[in-house]
N, C-alpha and C positions, 0 to 999 in steps of 0.2 A: 332197560326202557330207555327212546332216544329223548333227545331234549324239549322235542314238540310234546309229546304225551306229557312230561314233567310240568310243563308251562301251562296248559291246558287244564291238567287236575290242580295243579296248587293254585290256579287264579280263579276257577271255577266253583271247587268242593266247598270252601270255607262260605263263598258266599250263599252257594245253593245250600247249604245247612242253616244258616241265618236265615233265610226265606221257609225254610221248611220247617223250623222252629217256631216262627212266629205264626204259620198257617194252621201248625196242630193247636195251638192257642185260641184260635179264632172257633167260638161256639158253635156257629155256622159255615161250615167251610165254603170258601171260595173253588169255583171249579179249577180244577188243576193246570185244564188246557189255558184259562186266563190267566193265572199265576205265571204259567210258562210263558205265555206272551207278553206279559208286562216285564219279566225277564229279559226276554228278548230284547223288548224295546231299550230298557235300561243299558243294556249291551251297546245299543247303537246312540244312544243318548249324546256321547259326545260330537257327536256330528252338529246338535244343535247348540252346545258347548262353545263351538269352534264359530260358530255363525255369530252368537252372542260376543265373544273374544272379539272378532272383529271391529265391533261396534265400539270398542272400550280405548282411551288413550292409551298408546305405545309407552312401556317404561321396560325397565330390566329388574330382574331379581336382585344381583350386585349392587344397583345405584340405588333403588326403593324396595325393600323384602316387603315390607308391610302393605304398602301401595300396591305392589304387586300382588301378593296373595289374596288382597280385595278385589284387583279389578280383571287377574288374570284367571283365577281359582275361585274365590269363594261366590262373586255374583254370578257370574256365568254359568257355573256347574248347578248352582242352588236354583236358580232362577230356571236355566233350562229344563231340567228336571222337575222343577215345581208345575210349570206350564204343562208338560207330559202327563204327570201326574193327574193335574186338575182335568185335562182333555180325556183322559181313561174314565175318571169318576164320573165325569157328566155323558160319556158316550155309551156305558157299556151298563146295560139294563139290570144286569147281576150286582151291581154296587147299590145297596140297599141300607146301609147304617155305615154309623162311623167307623166301625172297626174294618170294614171291606176295604176302607180308604187306606187305612195301617197297613192290612196285609199288603197292597198294591204300592204302596209307598217303600216298603221296605225292598220289596221285588226290584223296583226300578233303581233305588240308589245300590243296591247289590250288585246287581246287572253292570251297572257304571264301574262300579268296584271292580269285578272281573276284569272288564276290559281295560282299565287303568292298570291293572296288576300284570296284563298279558302284555303291554306297550313296555312297561318296566321291565319284566322278565326278559323281552327282545331285546332292549337297549343293553343289556346286562350281557346277553349272549354274543351280541356285535362286538361288543368289547371283550372278549374273548374270555370271560369268567362265568363262574356258575350262576344260574337264575336262583338255584335253593336257597339263599340266604335271604335275597330281596323279595321271595314268595312267602318266606316264612314270616317274617318280619311284617309285611303287608296285610297277611292273612289274621293276625290280631289286633294291627293299629288302624289302618287305612278302611279296610272292610269292613270292619267292626263300628269304625268312626261314622264311616259314609251311611252304613244301616241305621244305627242310629239317629241320623239327622235325618234319615228319609223317612223314620218311623215319625219321629215329632212332627215333620211335615204332613206326613200322610195323615196324623190325630187334627191337624189345623184343615187340612182340604175337607176331612171330613164333617169340623165343625162348620164350616163354611157350605157344603154341599146339603146338608140336613137340618140347619139350624134355622131357616124359615125367615132369614134377612133378606131374601132375594138378592140379586146382584152386586148390592153394595154390601150385604153381610159377607158373601161370598170373596169379595174382594179384600173387606177388613181382614176377615180370618188369613188367607193365602198371604196378605203382608206381613201379617205377624209371625205366622210360620216362617217365612222368610229371612223377617228381623231376627230372630234367634237361630236359625241354621245359617244363616251368613256369619251371624256373629262368633259363633262355635269354630267353623271353618277357617274365618279370617284369623282368628287366634292361636287355631292349631297350627296352620300353614304359615303363620306371620313368624311365629315363635323359633321355627324351626328352620325357617329361611333366614330369618337374622342371625341365626346360632351358626350358621355357615359362614358368616363373616368372622369367626374366629374368635369373638368377645363374649364371656359369660355362655359357655358352650352349656355345660352341666346344667345350669339351674335352668336355661332355656328350655333344652329338652325335656328336663322333669316336669314344668310348667306345662309344656305342649301336652305330655303324657297325661297331665292331671286335666286338661281339658277334655281329651278322651274320654279318661273316668268319669267324670261330668256327664257328658254327654250320654254315656251308655245308661248311668243311673236315672237320668231324666227321662231317657227313653222309655226306661224299664217302668217309670211310676206313669206316663202316659199309658203304658200298655197294660198295666194292673188294672189302672182307672177304667179303660174303655173296656175291657175283659168284665168287670165287677158290671158295669152298666147292661151289658147283654143280659144279663140275669134277672132284668126286668121286662125282657121280652119273652113272649110266648113263641114267637117263630121271627124267622130272619124278615127285618123291613119293620117289625111290630114295636112301635114306640121308638123310630128314629130318631123324630124331634125332640122328644123327651131326651133321649140319649145324649144328643147334640149338646143340649143345653147344659145339662149336667156336667159333661166333661168341659166344657167352656167355663163354668161356675167352677169346678174344683181341678181345673189345669194348673199343673205344679210351677210354671213357669213365671209366677208373680214373684217380687222381692221376696217377701215371706217363705215363699216356698221353695226358692233358691238358698236363702239361709237356712232353713230345715235341712234340706240335701247337705248342704255343705258342714252343718254342726254334726249332721249323724255321720259322715264319711270322716271327718278329721284328718288327721295325717295317716291313722291307721286302715281306713279304708281305702285312700287313695293307695298304701303301699299293697293293700291286699288286691287291688284291681291291677298297679301294676306287675305284680306276682302272677295273677291269672293271665297278664297279656303275655307276660314272658313265658310261661310252660305252655300256653295254645301255641305260642311259636316256636317253642320247639319240640312240640309233638307233630306239628305239619312238618316242621324242616325235618325231623327224622324220619318221617313217613316216605317225604318224598326221597329223603338220602338211601333209604331202603329199598324204593322201586327203581332207582337208580343203578344201585349195587349189588342188589338180591342178598343184602348181608341179614342175616335175622336179628343181629344184635342193634339195628336201628329199628326195626320195630317194636322189639321190646323197648326201648326208650321211649319211643312216641308212645307207646301203650303208657308205661308209667306215667310219662310228663303230661298225657291227656288226663288222667284219674286225677292227678294233683291239679290239674288245671279245673277239672269240673268240679271238683270240692271247692277252689278259692273261686269260682264263679257263683257256687251256690251262696257263699258268704256275700259278694257283691249284690247279689239280688235279695240275700236278707237286707240289707241295706236301705233298699229302695222299697222293701215290706215294712220295715221300722216308721219309716217317714210316713209311707202309706197309712200305718195304723192310728197317725194322730188325726186324720181326716175321715178315716172309713167309718167313723160311727154316725158322722154328719152327712156322709155320701149315702150311706145304708138308710138312715133316716130319711133324706131328701127321697129316695127312691120307695120307701116304703110308705110314707105320706101322701105321695101323691097319686100311687096305687091305690091306698085303701080310701081316699077321699076321692078318687077319679077327678084330680087336679092335672090332667096331662093338657098338654097343647093342642089346639084345633089341629087335628090329621096325624098326632101322633101314634 
């Protein structure tokens, strides 16, 4: 298989798999055509990123790695995609509840990751090297991280879109989501960029990977709670205002919520997440190597690594479920009480 096909598959398949998994969790699934459109718009969203980057003060990664991570990556990328997602969720009639914004958030951010993967792989090819290593690494780190941030941003766009607070409420929700995603993005990129200076490389890389792990668990909590709230609806769009208010009330990004995540993850959970990323990368890399060389051994290694990776990812999701269990009773009680006593917001 030629290099173009390898790059296309390696860049797109991990992103598409994440979008598919989140869409399958949606109780009232979004039209496939709209999900694909959101993914394609995400693939094109680097154009918006470049426009916003042009407004930022110029600096270099070598001189100011943290400032560069903030102004050249975190702000333009997250802001550009957030504005695109807000436009989608406002314009499309099919967006009827907070979970819909989550699905489209993952699609847009995963599309961006796919384009970014292609660009990095193309640069590697231009230097005469194989793109397999960079594609396999980015499949479990960057693609997963971007998609997690897109899920979090989607939750806040949904809260703003259906929260009943008008334009002020939408802006506040958008800014809160941006604060979270920009911070996580800056921490991840800043740690990796500063590590390239040669000082304390290993601790900084491990901390960057830990930020990715935290992002995944935080996103999983938003996903679990948004899905639980769908059970209060009889059909899509039913009680969307109610869902939005409870999702905001039980959002896991408070100080106590982040403390609960860290407490349940501790070093074992972080290591489990890092191992899950490692085996996912090995699975993708081995599959791409098999497609390139047509050697059965690579496909066997890919399958075995994938099996191990899936088992490890189940353990990571179990961490999110344990955190969720501590507030699930309160969440379910809020839903049941409101439904039983018909204490639902007007228009819910």
